[in-house]
C-alpha positions in Angstrom: 121.2 -17.3 98.6 118.2 -16.4 99.9 118.4 -15.9 103.9 116.1 -19.0 105.7 116.2 -19.1 109.8 117.5 -22.6 109.6 120.5 -22.0 107.3 123.7 -21.3 107.4 125.0 -17.8 108.0 126.9 -15.5 105.7 129.4 -13.8 108.2 130.8 -10.6 105.8 134.1 -9.2 107.7 134.7 -5.2 107.1 138.2 -4.4 108.5 139.3 -1.0 107.7 136.5 0.9 105.7 137.5 4.6 104.6 137.9 6.9 107.2 139.7 5.5 110.4 143.2 5.5 111.2 145.5 4.3 114.1 144.5 7.2 115.7 141.3 6.5 115.5 141.8 3.1 116.8 145.0 1.5 117.2 144.3 -2.4 115.8 142.4 -1.2 112.4 144.6 -2.2 109.5 145.9 -0.4 107.3 148.6 -2.1 105.2 148.1 -4.8 102.9 149.8 -7.1 105.1 147.8 -6.4 108.3 144.7 -6.5 106.1 145.6 -10.0 105.0 146.1 -10.9 108.5 143.0 -9.9 109.9 141.2 -11.4 107.3 143.2 -14.8 107.6 141.9 -14.7 111.5 138.7 -13.4 110.8 138.0 -16.5 108.6 139.3 -19.0 111.2 136.8 -17.0 113.4 134.0 -17.8 111.1 134.1 -14.9 108.0 133.7 -16.0 104.7 133.4 -12.8 102.8 135.7 -10.3 103.3 134.7 -6.5 102.1 137.6 -4.4 101.7 139.2 -0.6 101.7 142.3 -0.4 100.3 144.6 2.3 101.8 148.1 4.2 100.4 151.1 4.6 102.4 149.6 7.6 104.3 147.0 5.5 105.3 144.4 7.8 103.2 141.8 5.9 101.2 142.8 4.6 98.0 141.1 2.7 94.7 144.9 2.1 93.2 144.1 -1.5 91.7 148.0 -2.3 92.5 147.2 -2.0 96.5 144.4 -3.5 96.1 146.2 -6.3 94.2 148.9 -6.7 96.8 146.0 -7.4 99.6 144.2 -10.0 97.2 147.5 -11.6 96.6 148.3 -11.6 100.8 145.1 -13.0 101.3 145.1 -15.7 98.9 148.3 -17.2 100.5 146.2 -17.3 103.7 142.7 -18.3 102.7 140.0 -18.8 99.8 138.0 -16.2 101.6 135.1 -14.6 99.5 136.6 -11.1 98.1 134.5 -8.3 98.1 136.1 -4.9 96.9 134.8 -1.4 97.9 133.5 0.6 95.4 131.4 3.0 97.6 134.4 5.2 99.4 133.6 8.9 99.2 134.9 10.9 97.6 136.1 9.5 94.0 134.7 10.2 91.1 133.0 6.8 89.5 135.7 6.5 86.7 138.2 6.4 90.2 135.9 4.3 92.3 135.5 1.6 89.9 139.6 1.3 89.0 139.6 -1.9 91.2 137.3 -4.0 89.1 140.0 -4.7 86.5 141.2 -7.1 89.3 137.9 -8.9 88.5 136.9 -9.5 91.9 134.1 -12.0 92.7 131.8 -9.2 94.4 131.9 -5.6 94.8 129.9 -3.5 97.0 127.6 -0.7 94.9 126.2 2.1 97.0 123.1 3.8 96.7 123.3 6.3 98.1 123.5 8.6 95.3 120.5 7.1 93.3 118.1 10.3 93.8 120.5 13.0 92.9 123.0 11.3 91.2 121.2 8.1 89.2 123.5 7.9 86.1 126.4 6.9 89.2 124.2 3.8 89.9 124.0 2.8 85.8 127.0 3.4 85.7 128.6 1.1 88.9 125.8 -1.4 87.4 126.9 -1.5 84.1 130.7 -1.9 85.0 130.1 -5.0 87.2 128.0 -6.4 85.0 130.5 -6.6 82.0 133.0 -7.8 83.9 130.9 -10.6 85.7 131.2 -8.8 89.6 128.3 -9.4 92.0 127.1 -6.7 93.0 126.6 -5.9 97.1 124.0 -3.5 96.6 124.1 -1.3 99.7 121.4 1.6 101.4 121.0 3.3 104.4 117.7 4.4 103.7 113.8 2.9 102.9 113.5 4.8 99.6 117.1 3.5 98.8 115.5 0.0 98.4 112.5 0.8 97.3 115.1 2.3 94.3 116.4 -1.5 94.1 113.0 -2.8 93.4 112.7 -0.3 90.7 115.8 -0.7 89.2 115.6 -4.7 89.3 112.3 -3.9 87.3 113.9 -1.9 84.4 116.5 -4.9 84.5 119.3 -3.3 86.0 120.1 -5.4 88.8 119.4 -8.9 88.0 118.4 -11.7 90.2 120.0 -13.3 92.5 120.2 -9.8 94.3 122.6 -9.1 97.1 121.3 -6.5 99.3 123.4 -4.6 102.6 121.5 -3.2 104.8 123.5 -0.2 106.6 122.0 0.7 109.9 123.5 3.5 110.8 123.4 4.7 114.5 119.7 4.9 116.1 118.7 6.4 118.6 116.8 3.7 120.3 116.4 0.3 119.8 112.6 0.5 118.6 114.1 2.6 115.8 117.1 -0.2 114.6 114.5 -2.7 115.3 111.8 -0.5 112.6 114.4 -0.2 110.2 115.8 -3.4 110.0 112.2 -4.9 109.3 111.3 -2.1 106.9 114.1 -2.6 104.6 113.9 -6.4 105.2 110.0 -5.8 104.2 111.4 -3.9 100.6 113.8 -7.0 99.2 112.3 -8.1 96.4 111.5 -12.2 97.2 114.5 -14.5 96.7 117.2 -11.9 97.7 119.8 -12.3 100.3 120.3 -9.7 102.4 123.1 -8.7 105.6 122.7 -6.0 107.9 125.4 -4.2 109.3 125.7 -1.4 112.2 123.1 0.1 114.5 125.3 1.7 117.1 124.8 1.3 120.5 122.1 -1.7 119.3 124.2 -3.7 117.2 123.6 -6.9 119.4 120.3 -6.4 119.3 119.6 -5.9 115.4 122.1 -8.6 114.6 119.7 -11.1 116.9 116.6 -9.8 115.1 118.6 -10.3 111.3 119.5 -14.2 112.6 115.9 -14.7 113.3 114.4 -13.2 110.0 117.0 -15.1 108.0 119.4 -12.4 107.2 123.0 -12.3 107.4 125.2 -10.5 109.1 129.1 -7.9 108.7 130.7 -7.2 111.4 134.5 -5.8 111.7 136.2 -2.1 112.4 134.2 -0.3 109.7 131.0 -0.6 111.3 132.1 0.6 114.5 132.4 4.2 115.5 135.8 4.4 117.9 134.6 5.6 121.5 137.1 7.4 123.6 138.0 5.6 126.3 136.5 2.3 125.3 138.3 -1.0 124.8 139.9 -0.9 121.9 138.2 -4.4 120.4 139.8 -5.5 117.1 138.2 -7.5 114.0 138.7 -11.1 115.3 136.6 -10.3 118.3 134.1 -8.4 116.4 133.3 -11.5 114.2 133.0 -14.3 117.0 130.6 -11.5 119.1 128.6 -12.3 115.7 129.5 -15.8 115.5 128.3 -16.3 118.3 124.7 -14.6 118.1 124.1 -16.5 115.1 125.2 -19.9 116.4 123.1 -19.6 119.7 120.2 -19.3 117.1 121.1 -22.2 115.4 122.6 -20.9 112.5 126.3 -22.1 111.4 128.3 -20.5 110.2 128.9 -20.6 105.7 132.4 -21.6 104.4 133.8 -19.5 101.3 132.7 -22.5 99.6 129.2 -22.6 100.6 128.7 -18.9 100.1 129.9 -19.5 96.2 127.6 -22.8 95.6 125.0 -20.3 97.3 125.0 -18.2 94.2 125.6 -20.6 91.7 122.3 -22.2 92.9 120.2 -19.2 92.7 121.2 -18.0 89.1 120.0 -22.2 88.2 
């Protein structure tokens, strides 16, 4: 699943996240039905992977496997999108965060944010995913995190092919955003597939740069900081924006079947 500037681009939709509520953004999907409907519409717009967070009846983040099960079942009634469950929601113990893995999703996120202070958390998550045959999307937001990924790969904790997520945050300038993207990409082990998300006011520019560099993209309301008075743009429009950026540079969007084939080919 290597990034190649001339190859298909994987667009990941992150429709919900773990923080924002309807009061923050009226179009954010919270219920399993809303999430499934949004994901299906985003697949029609060009997404092939769905990065899912679950919310309970009160709208708060939950790692309850039964809530995830309902979301997945509702999505599967509509589309064969690749499912990636979030194991990175803040506020949970590692054991709580890992509970949805009983559903044996194709992919799950693996956050590197605790690697410096709680390295055993990362090892526990990696071992749990390996045991169940779940492909980890190893997500980080600093150069040190991706340097740690390389070390853990050499130690056999992470196996090829790697899938890395570059969380670019809210950089103050375009130069800062581009430098962050380039430094993360330079730290990625050879052959790794990577995608980027966020970028704040410069999200479109860094998305275009990532496409040219052979990377992939994540889009959705999880990655958008709500701005008072700004138009309430929904997940479908956010996906269409990055799809348009990719297609303008000659990269068609990958289907879910193509994403699965990329991983199989990389393992052969």
